[in-house]
Backbone as CSV, one residue per row, in Angstrom:
resi,resn,N_x,N_y,N_z,CA_x,CA_y,CA_z,C_x,C_y,C_z
1,MET,0.161,40.031,-33.025,-0.061,38.795,-32.093,-0.181,37.312,-32.864
2,VAL,-1.274,37.646,-33.989,-1.235,36.340,-34.710,0.256,35.898,-35.428
3,TYR,1.061,36.741,-35.710,2.289,36.453,-36.224,3.183,35.757,-35.099
4,GLY,3.097,36.284,-34.081,3.784,35.691,-32.795,3.476,34.501,-32.500
5,VAL,2.029,34.070,-32.608,1.464,32.691,-32.289,1.978,31.919,-33.429
6,ILE,1.944,32.226,-34.681,2.499,31.513,-35.812,3.920,31.092,-35.508
7,ARG,4.810,32.132,-35.301,6.069,32.048,-35.151,6.547,30.924,-33.915
8,ASN,5.597,31.175,-32.858,5.880,30.232,-31.534,5.454,28.714,-31.995
9,PHE,4.383,28.566,-32.965,4.216,27.215,-33.300,5.268,26.674,-34.113
10,GLN,5.836,27.506,-35.164,7.039,26.967,-35.854,8.129,26.494,-35.109
11,ALA,8.289,27.401,-34.227,9.629,27.161,-33.355,9.343,26.023,-32.360
12,ALA,8.151,25.806,-32.011,7.792,24.668,-31.107,7.791,23.209,-31.993
13,LEU,7.256,23.348,-33.334,7.236,22.145,-34.031,8.791,21.800,-34.275
14,LYS,9.659,22.773,-34.579,11.039,22.419,-34.747,11.605,21.970,-33.506
15,TYR,11.366,22.571,-32.459,12.080,22.071,-31.157,11.706,20.698,-30.669
16,ARG,10.043,20.495,-30.847,9.670,19.152,-30.569,9.919,17.966,-31.632
17,GLY,10.372,18.304,-32.693,10.386,17.300,-33.716,9.231,16.886,-34.478
18,GLY,8.351,17.936,-34.690,7.012,17.663,-35.357,5.949,17.835,-34.532
19,TRP,4.732,17.351,-35.359,3.204,17.534,-34.695,3.169,16.570,-33.437
20,LYS,3.571,15.187,-33.544,3.658,14.432,-32.628,4.113,14.803,-31.117
21,GLY,5.386,15.238,-31.120,6.135,15.921,-30.008,5.461,17.110,-29.573
22,LEU,4.851,17.916,-30.269,4.231,19.185,-29.964,2.892,18.768,-29.187
23,LEU,2.115,17.716,-29.671,0.922,17.546,-29.207,0.997,16.621,-27.772
24,GLU,2.231,15.877,-27.656,2.476,15.238,-26.506,2.846,16.220,-25.484
25,HIS,3.514,17.259,-25.801,3.907,18.425,-24.887,2.784,19.023,-24.399
26,MET,1.718,19.323,-25.314,0.473,20.026,-24.798,-0.430,18.946,-24.025
27,TYR,-0.349,17.961,-24.299,-1.101,16.751,-23.412,-0.624,16.635,-22.168
28,THR,0.739,16.687,-21.983,1.238,16.310,-20.658,1.360,17.591,-19.852
29,ASN,2.082,18.520,-20.440,2.418,19.783,-19.588,1.353,20.889,-19.671
30,GLY,0.653,20.784,-20.922,-0.517,21.577,-20.706,-0.085,23.324,-20.931
31,ASP,1.406,23.390,-21.421,1.874,24.733,-21.547,1.572,25.561,-22.721
32,TYR,1.177,26.540,-22.681,1.055,27.721,-23.966,1.288,29.010,-23.505
33,PRO,2.262,29.729,-23.860,3.277,29.398,-25.043,3.978,28.284,-24.762
34,PHE,4.390,27.545,-25.659,5.215,26.307,-25.429,6.429,26.513,-24.779
35,LYS,6.872,25.787,-23.791,8.147,26.019,-23.025,9.310,25.596,-23.851
36,PHE,10.340,26.295,-23.762,11.636,25.856,-24.526,12.717,25.979,-23.367
37,GLY,13.729,25.139,-23.558,14.608,25.050,-22.543,15.809,24.154,-22.931
38,THR,16.784,23.901,-21.970,17.986,23.346,-22.398,17.671,21.828,-21.842
39,TYR,17.971,20.865,-22.752,17.963,19.412,-22.399,18.798,19.031,-21.522
40,MET,18.537,18.745,-20.089,19.548,18.351,-19.062,19.728,16.906,-18.840
41,GLY,18.821,15.878,-19.323,19.079,14.596,-19.292,17.854,13.752,-19.161
42,CYS,17.969,12.563,-19.012,16.788,11.610,-18.793,17.151,10.735,-17.713
43,ASP,16.030,10.046,-17.296,16.172,8.797,-16.341,15.970,7.468,-16.873
44,ALA,15.986,6.500,-16.301,15.730,5.093,-16.861,14.274,4.870,-17.062
45,ALA,13.435,5.708,-16.663,11.852,5.385,-17.194,11.607,6.345,-18.502
46,GLY,12.777,7.053,-18.925,12.489,8.020,-20.266,11.917,9.161,-19.910
47,ASN,11.734,9.659,-18.736,11.387,11.081,-18.426,12.571,12.019,-18.767
48,ARG,12.176,13.056,-19.453,13.194,13.971,-19.927,13.153,15.327,-19.032
49,TYR,14.237,15.905,-18.732,14.280,17.037,-18.002,14.887,18.263,-18.483
50,TYR,14.375,19.394,-18.396,14.823,20.598,-19.021,14.850,21.599,-17.950
51,GLU,15.613,22.843,-18.485,15.909,23.938,-17.636,15.956,25.075,-18.689
52,ASN,15.339,26.269,-17.949,15.460,27.537,-18.564,15.457,28.732,-17.556
53,ARG,16.691,29.087,-17.261,16.621,30.287,-16.194,16.398,31.597,-16.656
54,VAL,16.336,31.712,-17.800,16.254,33.262,-18.464,14.834,33.684,-18.744
55,ASP,13.892,32.528,-19.238,12.613,33.038,-19.677,11.461,32.810,-18.649
56,TYR,11.808,32.109,-17.636,10.921,31.654,-16.506,11.213,31.926,-15.111
57,PRO,10.480,32.299,-14.230,10.624,32.578,-13.028,11.049,31.474,-12.093
58,PHE,11.787,31.724,-11.082,12.222,30.715,-10.163,10.907,29.817,-9.809
59,GLY,11.148,28.345,-9.864,9.834,27.577,-9.528,9.511,26.977,-10.766
60,GLN,9.418,27.821,-11.797,8.918,27.219,-13.212,10.096,26.951,-14.155
61,HIS,11.357,27.039,-13.697,12.533,27.305,-14.603,12.815,25.801,-14.874
62,ARG,12.495,24.759,-14.303,12.873,23.420,-14.552,11.374,22.342,-14.516
63,TRP,11.403,21.636,-15.404,10.212,20.715,-15.830,10.542,19.223,-16.310
64,VAL,9.644,18.495,-16.115,9.917,17.140,-16.747,8.966,16.833,-17.672
65,GLU,9.249,16.138,-18.752,8.354,15.808,-19.860,8.281,14.188,-19.659
66,PRO,7.182,13.461,-19.267,7.211,12.232,-19.022,7.430,11.303,-20.097
67,GLY,8.019,9.943,-19.696,8.302,9.084,-20.835,7.056,8.405,-21.009
68,ASP,6.188,8.036,-20.070,4.908,7.269,-20.158,3.872,8.546,-20.009
69,ILE,3.304,8.841,-21.173,2.541,10.072,-21.144,0.989,9.663,-20.563
70,HIS,0.905,8.519,-20.353,-0.639,8.084,-19.909,-0.555,7.689,-18.478
71,ASN,0.423,7.234,-17.920,0.504,6.822,-16.416,1.577,7.491,-15.715
72,PHE,1.801,8.607,-16.038,2.969,9.288,-15.289,2.309,9.782,-13.870
73,ASP,3.237,9.558,-13.065,3.034,10.025,-11.657,4.143,10.629,-11.019
74,SER,4.020,11.650,-10.111,5.132,12.109,-9.367,5.929,11.282,-8.963
75,ALA,5.673,10.143,-8.373,6.397,9.119,-7.964,7.623,8.491,-8.756
76,SER,7.084,8.777,-10.176,7.890,8.110,-11.277,9.211,8.917,-11.280
77,ILE,9.454,10.160,-10.885,10.685,10.985,-10.722,11.548,10.190,-9.591
78,PRO,12.870,9.840,-10.101,13.654,9.213,-9.191,14.299,10.294,-8.066
79,PRO,14.694,9.973,-6.893,15.042,10.812,-5.925,16.209,11.905,-6.470
80,GLU,17.290,11.279,-7.222,18.115,12.264,-7.655,17.755,13.227,-8.444
81,TRP,16.812,12.839,-9.376,16.231,14.131,-10.328,15.129,14.857,-9.419
82,HIS,14.552,14.361,-8.386,13.760,15.226,-7.562,14.398,16.345,-6.968
83,GLY,15.594,15.866,-6.306,16.483,16.990,-5.744,16.750,18.054,-6.730
84,TRP,17.077,17.760,-8.029,17.398,18.979,-8.964,16.208,19.580,-9.322
85,MET,14.994,18.967,-9.318,13.741,19.495,-9.809,13.301,20.495,-8.810
86,THR,13.354,20.240,-7.579,12.895,21.192,-6.450,14.014,22.217,-6.118
87,SER,15.132,22.278,-6.873,16.273,23.252,-6.655,16.937,22.702,-5.272
88,MET,16.726,21.790,-4.687,17.923,21.430,-3.748,19.301,21.363,-3.961
89,ASN,19.499,21.141,-5.311,21.022,21.268,-5.741,20.754,21.660,-7.286
90,ASP,21.800,22.103,-7.852,22.029,22.639,-9.127,22.669,21.526,-9.990
91,THR,22.983,20.486,-9.560,23.934,19.564,-10.453,22.931,18.449,-10.827
92,PRO,22.824,18.247,-12.077,22.002,17.136,-12.440,22.594,15.771,-12.316
93,PRO,22.015,14.664,-12.154,22.604,13.472,-11.733,23.801,13.001,-12.396
94,HIS,23.837,13.285,-13.704,24.795,12.854,-14.613,26.010,13.392,-14.332
95,ALA,26.071,14.689,-13.730,27.250,15.522,-13.342,27.577,15.394,-11.824
96,GLU,26.899,14.446,-11.232,27.147,14.345,-9.668,28.355,13.950,-9.499
97,GLU,29.187,13.142,-10.114,30.469,12.522,-9.854,31.549,13.871,-10.083
98,ASP,31.248,14.341,-11.348,32.216,15.502,-11.427,32.150,16.572,-10.104
99,TYR,30.853,16.862,-9.882,30.638,17.777,-8.986,31.241,17.336,-7.637
100,ILE,31.149,16.092,-7.256,31.641,15.539,-5.917,33.213,15.673,-5.951
101,GLY,33.634,15.234,-7.067,35.074,15.141,-7.356,35.675,16.705,-7.234
102,GLU,35.047,17.585,-7.543,35.376,19.020,-7.354,35.330,19.537,-5.885
103,ARG,34.202,19.093,-5.225,33.848,19.615,-3.929,34.734,19.065,-2.973
104,LYS,34.951,17.717,-3.294,35.731,17.021,-2.189,37.293,17.474,-2.143
105,GLN,37.715,18.217,-3.103,39.023,18.842,-2.986,39.269,19.824,-1.791
106,ASN,38.014,20.206,-1.163,37.938,21.228,-0.269,37.722,20.536,1.109
107,ILE,37.623,19.186,1.173,37.599,18.307,2.243,38.909,18.171,3.043
108,ILE,39.126,18.566,4.281,40.420,18.269,5.017,40.024,17.100,5.778
109,PRO,40.936,16.100,5.489,40.575,14.857,6.299,41.192,14.925,7.804
110,LEU,40.451,14.686,8.807,40.869,14.891,10.223,41.776,13.483,10.554
111,CYS,41.440,12.429,10.145,42.081,11.298,10.403,42.142,10.304,9.275
112,GLU,42.865,9.358,9.490,43.111,8.272,8.411,42.050,7.276,8.462
113,SER,41.452,7.050,7.373,40.090,6.179,7.232,40.381,4.843,6.228
114,ASN,39.834,3.784,6.628,40.013,2.618,5.728,38.823,2.274,5.057
115,ALA,37.931,3.440,5.036,36.401,3.056,4.556,36.311,3.090,3.056
116,GLY,37.498,3.489,2.240,37.557,3.458,0.927,36.683,4.481,0.259
117,ILE,36.112,5.461,0.965,35.379,6.593,0.476,35.738,7.804,1.042
118,ASP,36.243,8.725,0.077,36.865,9.997,0.338,35.872,11.230,0.411
119,HIS,34.777,10.917,0.711,33.569,12.041,0.615,32.565,11.725,1.490
120,ASN,31.831,12.453,1.895,30.823,12.484,3.035,29.491,12.062,2.431
121,VAL,29.375,11.753,1.060,28.012,11.244,0.490,27.886,9.916,0.592
122,GLY,29.005,8.995,0.567,28.855,7.725,0.980,28.492,6.667,-0.210
123,HIS,28.572,5.495,0.084,28.233,4.567,-0.965,26.948,4.196,-1.091
124,GLN,26.439,4.192,-2.405,24.787,4.060,-2.647,24.754,2.762,-3.600
125,GLU,23.955,1.777,-3.147,23.623,0.586,-4.014,22.570,1.168,-5.003
126,GLU,22.683,0.554,-6.166,21.658,0.779,-7.165,20.311,-0.034,-6.732
127,VAL,19.321,0.808,-6.970,17.882,0.362,-6.368,17.106,0.037,-7.558
128,TYR,16.553,-1.138,-7.654,15.555,-1.239,-8.768,14.153,-1.125,-8.152
129,ASN,13.353,-0.520,-8.897,11.959,0.219,-8.731,11.008,-0.544,-9.809
130,PHE,9.792,-1.137,-9.197,8.988,-1.814,-10.196,8.504,-0.888,-11.216
131,HIS,8.653,-0.981,-12.368,8.086,-0.038,-13.434,8.372,1.212,-13.113
132,HIS,9.639,1.424,-12.517,10.081,2.929,-12.323,9.280,3.830,-11.514
133,LEU,8.670,2.955,-10.640,7.787,3.528,-9.504,8.415,3.601,-8.331
134,HIS,8.845,4.923,-7.741,9.715,5.041,-6.503,8.689,4.950,-5.431
135,ASN,7.429,5.224,-5.393,6.661,5.094,-4.356,5.960,3.621,-4.402
136,LEU,6.446,2.734,-3.748,5.720,1.391,-3.779,4.486,1.047,-3.219
137,THR,4.033,2.165,-2.588,2.690,2.081,-2.036,1.608,2.015,-3.255
138,THR,1.894,2.474,-4.273,1.163,2.372,-5.395,1.131,0.967,-6.228
139,VAL,2.063,0.230,-5.875,2.096,-1.041,-6.350,1.435,-2.060,-5.611
140,ARG,0.129,-2.183,-5.670,-0.758,-3.061,-5.098,-1.942,-3.457,-5.965
141,SER,-2.443,-4.457,-5.494,-3.564,-5.077,-6.316,-4.837,-4.240,-6.128
142,ARG,-5.753,-4.036,-7.066,-6.773,-3.300,-7.127,-8.092,-4.168,-6.550
143,GLY,-7.852,-5.465,-6.171,-8.648,-6.322,-5.568,-8.036,-7.689,-5.419
144,TYR,-8.718,-8.589,-4.636,-8.047,-9.620,-4.166,-7.438,-10.551,-5.346
145,GLY,-6.181,-10.587,-5.656,-5.644,-11.484,-6.594,-6.052,-11.013,-8.151
146,ILE,-6.434,-9.886,-8.414,-6.596,-9.304,-9.815,-5.623,-8.491,-10.293
147,GLY,-4.669,-8.143,-9.530,-3.585,-7.378,-10.047,-3.929,-5.965,-10.195
148,ASN,-3.123,-5.138,-10.969,-3.411,-3.843,-11.041,-2.868,-3.314,-12.647
149,PRO,-3.683,-3.220,-13.515,-3.127,-2.974,-15.023,-2.574,-1.535,-15.021
150,ILE,-3.032,-0.780,-14.151,-2.493,0.693,-14.294,-0.881,0.657,-13.995
151,VAL,-0.586,0.088,-12.984,0.974,0.014,-12.749,1.671,-1.247,-13.357
152,GLY,0.972,-2.087,-13.997,1.554,-3.245,-14.655,1.726,-4.546,-13.580
153,LEU,1.047,-4.506,-12.506,0.968,-5.559,-11.548,0.162,-6.812,-11.859
154,PRO,0.665,-7.852,-12.450,0.130,-9.021,-12.919,-1.091,-9.649,-11.869
155,PRO,-1.997,-10.348,-12.162,-2.918,-10.910,-11.191,-2.040,-12.154,-10.604
156,GLY,-2.338,-12.112,-9.155,-1.884,-13.125,-8.248,-0.395,-12.741,-7.790
157,ALA,0.121,-11.420,-8.268,1.582,-11.246,-7.676,1.446,-10.492,-6.622
158,LYS,2.481,-10.421,-5.648,2.542,-10.074,-4.520,2.351,-8.242,-4.261
159,ASP,1.827,-7.824,-3.518,1.760,-6.343,-3.360,3.177,-5.765,-2.987
160,SER,3.675,-4.646,-3.343,4.820,-4.223,-2.918,4.839,-2.962,-1.802
161,TYR,3.670,-2.629,-1.282,3.691,-1.387,-0.536,4.035,-2.073,1.022
162,TYR,4.637,-1.169,1.806,5.219,-1.410,2.863,3.998,-1.496,4.131
163,THR,4.148,-2.411,4.866,3.285,-2.632,5.925,4.058,-2.697,7.364
164,GLN,3.502,-2.009,8.264,4.335,-1.979,9.638,4.266,-3.317,10.345
165,PRO,5.345,-3.718,11.170,5.162,-4.892,11.677,3.943,-5.113,12.845
166,GLY,3.368,-6.029,12.905,2.015,-5.998,13.705,0.900,-5.724,12.790
167,SER,0.985,-5.433,11.656,-0.337,-4.993,10.797,-0.918,-6.514,10.300
168,PRO,-2.122,-6.389,10.240,-2.831,-8.015,9.730,-2.362,-8.094,8.379
169,TYR,-1.802,-7.010,7.623,-1.398,-7.184,6.264,0.190,-7.732,6.163
170,ASN,0.724,-7.568,7.224,2.178,-7.923,7.408,2.301,-9.516,7.439
171,GLU,2.974,-10.109,6.426,3.142,-11.673,6.370,3.579,-12.151,7.640
172,ALA,4.633,-11.531,8.289,5.248,-11.903,9.402,4.300,-11.794,10.593
173,SER,3.197,-11.000,10.511,2.341,-10.979,11.609,0.889,-11.829,11.419
174,ILE,0.869,-12.552,10.348,-0.349,-13.245,10.060,-0.312,-14.576,10.850
175,ARG,-1.129,-14.868,11.675,-0.977,-16.099,12.434,-1.677,-17.171,11.679
176,PRO,-1.210,-18.471,11.784,-1.914,-19.570,11.074,-3.360,-19.903,11.621
177,ARG,-4.210,-20.192,10.839,-5.640,-20.547,11.117,-5.755,-21.654,12.106
178,VAL,-6.413,-21.661,13.221,-6.401,-23.018,13.955,-7.878,-23.278,14.317
179,ASN,-8.278,-24.274,13.930,-9.689,-24.623,13.652,-9.937,-25.464,15.156
180,ILE,-11.236,-25.301,15.707,-11.604,-25.919,16.881,-12.524,-26.940,16.662
181,GLY,-13.256,-26.962,15.453,-14.134,-28.171,15.270,-14.500,-27.998,13.710
182,ASP,-15.479,-29.124,13.419,-15.940,-28.916,11.874,-17.404,-29.433,12.023
183,LEU,-18.213,-28.702,11.336,-19.720,-29.021,11.437,-20.081,-30.294,10.601
184,ASP,-19.135,-30.727,9.819,-19.211,-31.955,9.085,-18.298,-33.144,9.276
185,ALA,-17.868,-33.031,10.543,-16.840,-33.856,11.153,-17.352,-35.480,11.054
186,ALA,-18.838,-35.587,11.111,-19.360,-37.023,11.084,-19.258,-37.471,9.559
187,LYS,-19.384,-36.612,8.539,-19.218,-36.809,7.170,-17.790,-36.822,6.624
188,GLY,-16.763,-36.674,7.582,-15.554,-36.557,7.091,-14.716,-35.176,6.723
189,GLY,-15.751,-34.247,7.394,-15.323,-32.760,7.303,-15.649,-32.007,5.980
190,GLY,-15.502,-30.840,6.333,-15.782,-29.979,5.040,-16.233,-28.495,5.536
191,ARG,-16.623,-28.316,6.749,-16.930,-26.918,7.186,-16.347,-26.678,8.610
192,PRO,-15.027,-26.416,8.480,-14.328,-26.484,9.679,-14.444,-24.901,10.257
193,TYR,-14.333,-24.639,11.474,-14.794,-23.504,12.021,-13.689,-23.097,13.169
194,LYS,-13.281,-21.923,13.402,-12.242,-21.412,14.389,-12.887,-20.858,15.470
195,SER,-14.084,-20.688,15.603,-14.757,-19.955,16.832,-16.243,-20.267,16.639
196,GLU,-16.956,-19.996,17.723,-18.360,-20.418,17.717,-19.214,-19.458,16.801
197,LYS,-18.694,-18.069,16.915,-19.235,-17.227,16.026,-19.084,-17.625,14.497
198,TRP,-17.883,-18.119,14.197,-17.663,-18.454,12.871,-18.626,-19.694,12.530
199,ALA,-18.874,-20.803,13.345,-19.592,-21.894,13.161,-21.075,-21.419,12.991
200,GLU,-21.483,-20.248,13.572,-22.919,-19.771,13.504,-23.234,-19.239,12.032
201,ARG,-22.120,-18.614,11.405,-22.195,-18.372,10.100,-22.239,-19.267,9.123
202,LEU,-21.681,-20.509,9.504,-21.595,-21.633,8.570,-22.896,-22.446,8.654
203,ARG,-23.797,-22.598,9.793,-24.914,-23.389,9.808,-25.972,-22.825,8.770
204,THR,-26.587,-23.725,8.283,-27.785,-23.548,7.391,-28.970,-23.081,8.302
205,PRO,-30.133,-22.532,7.861,-31.338,-22.170,8.687,-31.850,-23.242,9.257
206,GLU,-31.956,-24.543,8.644,-32.486,-25.734,9.162,-31.729,-26.228,10.533
207,GLU,-30.374,-26.112,10.226,-29.250,-26.490,11.351,-29.567,-25.584,12.499
208,LYS,-29.797,-24.114,12.256,-29.899,-23.229,13.367,-31.247,-23.696,14.090
209,LEU,-32.336,-23.786,13.371,-33.691,-24.169,14.045,-33.532,-25.473,14.880
210,ALA,-32.850,-26.542,14.410,-32.608,-27.854,15.129,-31.827,-27.511,16.351
211,LEU,-30.803,-26.696,16.400,-29.879,-26.372,17.295,-30.574,-25.367,18.503
212,GLU,-31.655,-24.605,17.922,-32.386,-23.799,18.911,-33.469,-24.643,19.817
213,LYS,-33.937,-25.755,18.878,-34.870,-26.697,19.533,-34.343,-27.668,20.636
214,GLU,-32.936,-28.086,20.206,-32.149,-28.858,21.119,-32.095,-28.051,22.466
215,LYS,-31.465,-26.761,22.253,-31.285,-25.898,23.354,-32.621,-25.745,24.332
216,MET,-33.701,-25.520,23.592,-35.033,-25.603,24.354,-35.248,-26.705,25.179
217,ASP,-35.003,-28.007,24.470,-35.325,-29.180,25.101,-34.451,-29.339,26.397
218,VAL,-33.230,-28.841,26.309,-32.263,-29.112,27.530,-32.831,-28.096,28.559
219,VAL,-33.282,-26.794,28.118,-33.761,-26.043,29.224,-35.018,-26.746,29.868
220,ASN,-36.122,-27.248,29.010,-37.285,-27.860,29.628,-36.860,-29.025,30.315
221,ARG,-35.937,-29.848,29.945,-35.708,-30.938,30.873,-34.871,-30.513,32.207
222,ALA,-34.210,-29.442,32.448,-33.685,-28.792,33.571,-34.904,-28.305,34.259
223,VAL,-35.763,-27.650,33.622,-36.993,-27.185,34.408,-37.718,-28.226,34.946
224,GLU,-38.089,-29.202,34.270,-38.843,-30.394,34.865,-38.248,-31.203,35.919
225,ALA,-36.720,-31.278,35.813,-35.918,-31.832,36.858,-36.011,-31.146,37.906
226,GLU,-36.123,-29.705,37.960,-35.942,-28.990,39.076,-37.367,-29.108,39.862
227,LYS,-38.264,-29.035,39.137,-39.669,-29.109,39.722,-39.943,-30.504,40.446
228,LYS,-39.280,-31.657,39.892,-39.287,-32.887,40.629,-38.386,-32.872,41.921
229,ALA,-37.348,-32.211,41.833,-36.676,-32.062,43.029,-37.278,-31.228,44.005
230,ALA,-37.951,-30.151,43.597,-38.852,-29.312,44.709,-39.835,-30.133,45.302
231,ALA,-40.584,-31.012,44.330,-41.596,-31.939,45.068,-41.175,-32.732,46.028
232,ARG,-39.709,-33.488,45.566,-39.395,-34.386,46.736,-39.163,-33.713,48.025
233,ARG,-38.390,-32.470,47.844,-38.036,-31.763,49.085,-39.304,-31.559,49.829
234,LYS,-40.347,-31.191,49.110,-41.538,-30.661,49.838,-42.303,-31.913,50.630
235,MET,-42.120,-33.175,49.893,-42.803,-34.503,50.331,-41.946,-34.670,51.729
236,MET,-40.599,-34.480,51.507,-39.699,-34.824,52.864,-39.948,-34.049,54.023
237,MET,-40.098,-32.733,53.806,-40.380,-31.854,54.655,-41.710,-32.207,55.453
238,ALA,-42.721,-32.658,54.445,-44.056,-32.785,54.995,-43.926,-34.334,55.944
239,SER,-43.166,-35.084,55.604,-43.051,-36.407,56.252,-42.438,-36.416,57.612
240,ARG,-41.737,-35.326,57.793,-40.947,-35.004,59.157,-42.144,-34.300,60.155
241,GLY,-43.166,-33.854,59.638,-44.122,-33.343,60.629,-43.901,-32.016,60.680
242,ALA,-44.582,-31.247,61.522,-44.395,-29.842,61.772,-43.353,-29.454,62.597
243,GLY,-42.698,-30.644,63.206,-41.741,-30.428,64.170,-42.164,-30.067,65.627
244,THR,-41.250,-30.214,66.620,-41.482,-29.812,68.032,-40.739,-28.564,68.325
245,VAL,-41.337,-28.039,69.543,-40.960,-26.637,69.971,-40.149,-27.154,71.431
246,SER,-39.059,-26.778,71.425,-38.238,-26.936,72.628,-38.676,-26.348,73.914
247,GLY,-39.060,-27.301,74.894,-39.484,-26.785,76.282,-40.967,-26.779,76.239
248,ALA,-41.593,-27.227,75.251,-43.250,-27.289,75.307,-43.598,-28.323,76.278
C-alpha cells in the first residue's frame, strides 16, 4: 500500500508538472488518489477540462480544474463546456465545427433557403462576460457604490445583474423625484421633501414642538370661536322670547 501511494505521488508530480501543480489540484478538486485523464481543452478563463472514461464511473469521468483557484464559481464554466461536462454531448467545443460538419451531411434540405446557414444550430454571436462570469447576477456591488472586490467590480461601477421591468432597481422604472416643498424655503432651500411623511423625518425636535404648539393654538382658537358663536345663538334665542302658541 505504501509503495502504491509513493508511485501515485510520483505519477501525479509528473502529470501535474511538479509540486505546485499537484498542490493546486489537491486544493481545488480535493481528489485523492489523484485524478488522471486526457486533456480535452480550456476556455478563455483558463479553466482546463479533462476526461477519463476508463478509470472513473459515469458522472465522475469529466472534471474541470479552474484557472482562478481562489475565486472559482460554477458559473465560470461557459455554456459550451457545461454541456460537455454534464454529458449533454460528447463533443468538446473546439471540435464542434467538425462535428457539425459531419452531422449536417445527413440533413436533407426540404426547400431552398437564403439564410446562409446549412444546419439547424444557427448563427451565434460571440458573448463577452465580465471576468468570465456567465451568471451576471453575481456581478453586483456589496454595498452602495463600494464595488465588489471578489468579482473585480470597481467602486461606482454599474451592477450587471438582470432586473425585471417594473422593479424599483430597474433604471427604466425609476421615477424622477418630485418635491412638493422645502422646509428651508425662506432661507433659500436646503431641505426639500416629496411628502409630508418625508418632511416629518427632516424636522428637528424643536421644529416638531413648535408645529405641535401651532396646531394646538389653531384648535384652541377654533374652540373659542365655537363657544362665542354658541353664546350668540343663545342670546338671539333668548331675545325672541319663549315664543307664542298658535290658538292660545
